[in-house]
N, C-alpha and C positions, 0 to 999 in steps of 0.2 A: 198362917200358911197351912194348907191341908193337901192331902193327896188328891189327884185329879180323878174324876169319875170317867166312865167310858166316853162320854161326849166331850169332856175337857181334853182327854188324850187325843181324840180324833182332831180336834181343833189345833192342838199344839203340833201334832205331826203334819197336818195340812199346811200350817204356816212354814215349817221347815222345808217341805217338799216344794213350795213355791219359790224358795230361794234358788232353786236350780241345783244342778249337780253335773259334774263331769262323768264320763264313762269310767267305770271301775270293774275290774275282773280279778280273779285269782287263778294262779297256776299252782296246783297242789301236786307235789312230787312225792309219790309213795307214802301218802298219809294213810296209814293202815288201820288205826284204831277207830271203830265206828262211833265211839263216844266223842272223840276229837272231831271227826267229820261232822257229826250232828251239831256240835257246838259251833263249828265254823259255818255250817249251813245256816244256822239260826242268826248268827251275826251278819252273814252276807245278805240274808233276806231283810234284816232290819235296816241295813245301810244301803240298800238298793244296788248290790253288786249285780252286774249284768250277766256274767258267765263264769262258770268254773271249768277250767281246763285240767282234767284229772289224768295224771300219769301214774298208772298202776296203783290207784288209790281206792279206798272204800267207796262204795256207791252211795250217793245221797238218798236213794230210795230203799236201801237195805233196811230190814226191820229195826235193828238196834240203832242205826243212824237216824232213821225217821222218828223213832221214839224220842231221842234226845233233841232232834230238831223241832219236835212238836208240830209236825205237819207243814213247816215253813219251806220244805224242799219244793213244794208246788209253785213257789214264786221264783224259782231259779231255773236257768238253762245250764246244761253242762254237756261236755263231750269227754269221752274216755279215750285215752291214747296208750299205746304199748311202749312208746319210746319218747324221750324228752324232746328230741328235735322236732317231731311232728306237732307236739303240743305248743312249743314255743313258736314254731312257724305259723300255726293256726292263730295264735293270739296276735302275732305281728300282722298277719293278713287281715285280721279284724280291726286293725288300726291301733293296737295297744303298744305302748313302750313298756318293756319288761323291767321291773325293779325287784331285785332279790331282797329278802329279809333274812339275813344270815350273819352269823358271827364269823367273819372271814377277814383275811388281811386286805387292807385297802378299803374296807367298808367305812362309810361315814355314819354318824348318828342319823337315825331315820328322820328326826325332826329337822335336820339340816339338808336333807335330800329333797329334790323337787318332785313332789307327788301330784302336781297339777296336770291337767290334760288327761287324755285317755291313758290310764295306767293299769297294768296287770301286775299285781303283787305276787311274787313267787315264794312259796314256803315249802319246807321239806319235811322229810320223814322224822318221826318222833325221836328216834335214836341217832340218826346219821345226818340229819339236815338235808340240804339240797344236794343232789348228785352233782358231780363235777361238770357233767354235760349241761345241766340247767344253769349252774352258777356261771360258767364261762360264756353262756349265751345272753346273759342279762346286760342291759344297758347301764344300770346303776346297781350298786350293792349298798344296802343300808342295814344298820343294826339298831336294836333297841337297847339304849344304855341301861345298865343295871347296877345298883349300888350295894346290894346285899352280898351275902356269902354264896348265894346260889349262882352258878355260872350261866344258866340258860332258862328259858321259859318253856312251858308247855306250848305245843304248836297252836292249839286253839286260842290260848291267851295271847300269843304273839300275833296271830291273825287278827284278833279283835283290836289290839293296839294299833297295828299297821293300817287296818281298814279305817279306823277312826282318825288316825293321823292324816291319811289321804283326804278324808272328808273335811277335817278341820282346816287343812291348807286350802282346799277348794272354797270353803265358806269364807275364809279370811281374805281371799282375793276377790270375793264378791261375784263368783261365777253365776251367770244367769243362763247357762245352757240347760236345755231340758231333754 
């Protein structure tokens, strides 16, 4: 076994893209740190997230964000909003079901939540999580089970786990949407 060269990587990724994918978006509620935003943008670009609905969040094309994203922001579309209702309404209008990723009462483990179909994953501020307005407007609330002594994850890490879980569920059901 050896690492793939650039041609091998292209073949591997082409094979996965052929498997199809459901539409996936992110609603980012007051994600302020440009380094977190850059990491989220890079993950979103790698997993073919269609759109970012940004509520008072760092801009994907800000210099510090773009540096962390390593130029991958060019593969994403995003819209900025001043209030949560407008962002959630826009995502719903675009056909997405809204799934919160939050440590909240009534939340189910994310891997037990249905993340198939067109889904917009909502993630919140580094210190305060999702605003009450976004949390209340979500169709489903899921959380990422944690076993250690730390009670929460960095928003960029949580976004990566949630995006991957959505894709994993889609691949497991054999989605052939393009």
